[in-house]
C-alpha positions as CSV (number, residue, x, y, z in Angstrom):
1,M,57.5,142.9,91.5
2,P,57.9,139.3,92.7
3,L,61.2,138.2,92.6
4,I,61.4,134.7,90.3
5,P,64.5,132.7,92.3
6,E,66.7,131.4,89.8
7,E,66.6,127.6,89.2
8,P,69.3,125.7,91.1
9,Q,72.3,124.3,89.2
10,I,73.2,120.8,90.2
11,H,76.7,119.7,89.5
12,E,77.2,116.1,88.9
13,S,80.9,115.2,90.0
14,A,82.7,113.8,86.9
15,Q,83.5,110.3,87.2
16,G,85.4,109.4,90.4
17,P,88.8,108.8,89.7
18,R,88.8,106.8,92.8
19,A,86.5,104.2,91.0
20,T,88.0,100.9,91.8
21,P,88.0,98.4,89.0
22,A,87.6,95.7,91.4
23,A,84.5,96.6,92.6
24,G,82.4,95.6,89.5
25,R,84.4,93.4,87.7
26,P,82.5,89.9,87.2
27,A,85.0,87.3,88.5
28,P,84.4,83.4,87.1
29,T,85.6,82.3,90.4
30,P,87.2,84.0,93.4
31,R,90.3,82.4,93.0
32,P,91.1,81.3,89.4
33,V,94.6,79.3,90.0
34,P,93.3,75.9,90.8
35,G,96.9,74.4,90.6
36,P,99.6,76.1,92.2
37,R,97.8,77.7,95.1
38,P,96.1,75.1,97.1
39,V,98.5,72.5,97.0
40,P,101.3,73.5,99.6
41,G,98.6,73.1,102.2
42,P,99.1,75.4,104.8
43,R,100.7,78.2,102.6
44,S,97.7,79.6,101.2
45,A,97.6,83.0,100.1
46,A,95.0,84.3,102.6
47,S,97.2,83.1,105.7
48,P,99.9,85.9,106.7
49,R,103.2,85.1,106.2
50,P,105.5,85.9,109.2
51,G,108.8,86.9,106.9
52,S,106.8,88.8,104.2
53,P,107.7,92.1,103.4
54,A,105.3,95.3,103.4
55,P,102.9,94.9,100.5
56,G,102.7,98.5,99.9
57,P,105.0,99.2,97.2
58,A,104.3,96.4,95.2
59,R,101.0,97.0,95.1
60,P,99.8,99.8,92.7
61,K,102.0,98.5,89.7
62,P,101.1,95.1,88.6
63,A,97.5,96.5,88.3
64,T,99.0,99.4,86.2
65,E,100.7,97.3,84.0
66,N,97.9,95.9,82.1
67,R,97.8,99.1,80.0
68,S,101.2,98.4,78.3
69,G,99.9,94.8,77.8
70,T,100.0,95.3,73.7
71,Q,103.6,97.0,73.8
72,P,106.0,94.3,72.0
73,S,109.3,96.2,72.9
74,R,111.3,95.6,76.2
75,P,109.4,94.6,79.2
76,Q,109.0,96.8,82.2
77,I,111.1,95.9,85.2
78,Q,109.6,96.3,88.7
79,L,111.6,95.7,91.8
80,V,109.9,94.3,94.9
81,P,112.6,94.6,98.0
82,A,112.2,91.3,100.3
83,P,115.0,89.2,101.9
84,V,116.1,86.1,101.1
85,D,113.8,84.4,103.0
86,G,110.9,86.3,102.1
87,A,111.4,86.5,98.5
88,V,109.3,83.4,97.8
89,D,106.1,85.2,99.9
90,A,106.7,88.3,97.7
91,A,106.6,86.7,94.7
92,E,103.5,84.9,96.0
93,E,101.8,88.0,96.6
94,A,102.8,89.8,93.5
95,V,101.4,86.6,91.6
96,D,97.9,87.3,94.0
97,L,97.6,91.2,92.7
98,L,98.3,90.3,89.1
99,L,95.4,87.7,89.1
100,E,93.3,90.3,91.1
101,S,93.9,92.9,88.5
102,G,92.6,90.7,86.0
103,R,95.7,88.8,84.6
104,A,95.0,85.1,83.4
105,P,96.8,82.2,85.1
106,G,98.5,81.3,82.2
107,D,100.3,84.5,81.7
108,I,102.4,84.2,84.6
109,L,105.9,82.1,85.2
110,V,107.3,82.5,88.6
111,L,111.1,81.4,88.6
112,T,113.3,80.6,92.1
113,T,117.0,81.1,92.1
114,G,117.2,78.9,95.6
115,E,115.2,76.4,97.1
116,Q,112.1,75.2,94.8
117,H,108.9,76.5,95.2
118,P,106.4,74.4,97.4
119,W,104.1,73.7,94.5
120,A,107.2,72.8,91.8
121,A,108.5,70.6,94.5
122,H,105.4,68.8,95.0
123,E,104.2,68.3,91.3
124,L,108.1,67.2,90.5
125,S,107.5,64.3,93.0
126,F,105.2,62.6,90.4
127,G,107.7,63.0,87.7
128,E,109.3,65.7,85.2
129,A,106.7,64.8,82.0
130,S,103.4,65.6,84.4
131,Y,105.3,68.6,85.4
132,W,106.4,70.2,82.2
133,A,103.1,69.0,80.7
134,Q,101.4,71.2,82.9
135,H,104.0,74.0,81.9
136,D,102.8,73.4,78.1
137,A,99.2,73.6,78.7
138,R,99.7,77.0,80.2
139,E,96.3,77.2,82.0
140,D,97.9,77.9,85.4
141,V,100.6,80.0,86.8
142,F,103.6,77.8,86.6
143,F,106.6,77.5,89.0
144,A,110.2,76.5,88.4
145,D,113.6,76.7,89.3
146,A,115.7,79.3,87.6
147,S,118.0,77.1,86.5
148,A,115.3,75.3,84.1
149,V,114.3,78.8,82.7
150,E,115.5,78.0,79.2
151,R,113.3,75.2,78.8
152,A,110.4,77.6,79.9
153,S,108.5,79.4,77.3
154,N,107.6,83.2,77.3
155,R,105.0,84.1,79.1
156,P,103.3,87.8,79.1
157,V,105.0,88.0,83.2
158,V,107.7,86.7,84.5
159,V,108.1,86.9,88.3
160,V,111.7,85.9,89.6
161,A,111.9,85.3,93.2
162,V,115.9,85.7,94.6
163,N,115.6,83.5,97.2
164,G,119.2,82.2,97.6
165,G,121.2,80.1,95.6
166,D,125.0,81.2,94.7
167,E,126.5,84.5,93.6
168,T,125.8,83.8,90.0
169,A,122.4,82.2,90.1
170,A,120.6,85.8,90.1
171,A,123.4,87.1,87.4
172,R,122.2,83.9,85.0
173,A,118.8,84.1,86.2
174,L,117.7,88.0,85.3
175,P,118.5,87.8,82.0
176,A,116.9,84.7,81.0
177,A,113.8,85.8,82.6
178,L,113.6,89.2,81.1
179,N,114.1,87.5,77.7
180,R,110.9,85.2,78.4
181,A,109.1,88.2,79.9
182,G,106.7,89.4,77.1
183,T,105.7,92.7,79.0
184,L,106.8,92.6,82.6
185,L,109.4,91.2,84.7
186,I,108.8,91.4,88.5
187,V,112.3,90.7,90.4
188,C,111.5,90.2,94.6
189,G,114.7,90.0,96.3
190,D,117.4,92.2,97.8
191,P,117.5,95.1,96.0
192,Q,121.1,95.6,96.2
193,R,122.0,92.4,94.8
194,I,119.3,92.6,92.2
195,N,120.4,96.1,90.8
196,A,124.2,95.2,90.8
197,V,123.1,92.5,88.5
198,L,120.6,94.8,86.5
199,A,123.6,97.3,86.2
200,A,126.1,94.5,84.8
201,G,123.9,94.6,81.6
202,V,120.5,92.8,82.1
């Protein structure tokens, strides 16, 4: 009696856990921030920065943060280790990752404790009125000195670059930034200094 071969069973692999959200995301433009990114000129996000820290630890978290976007409680705090002279570069990279993960530019406020971000310095050269009008429009990432944080309105994400300033600059900036952040506070700088401030009651 001839043997009837069994029908082969085809096992389809269930959804790949490695599916990357960026591959199929329709993006209206490749770079959604027309204001802050191009103005500084040679310091474009695409060009490598010599003082920039290794991006490894910072990469997954901004993308993951979107899941808790509706949580009204205390914001998540993320620390990105960076030297003082690389803190602004680390902050810019964090912003780029947030934008790539789908975060709207107007959701992000960036504060510096030391020297002004080049975009903020450039825009302030046209006067404070037009500078703060861009803040109020909430169309783009907004860069400000940490000393002006009280004037800034709340945004879902606040990024702080601890790039200098006196010893009390970070101690004043971090609690204020935490109050301004809706879901996520990213702090770029020296971990020991930042942890000391956080342990002091942020």
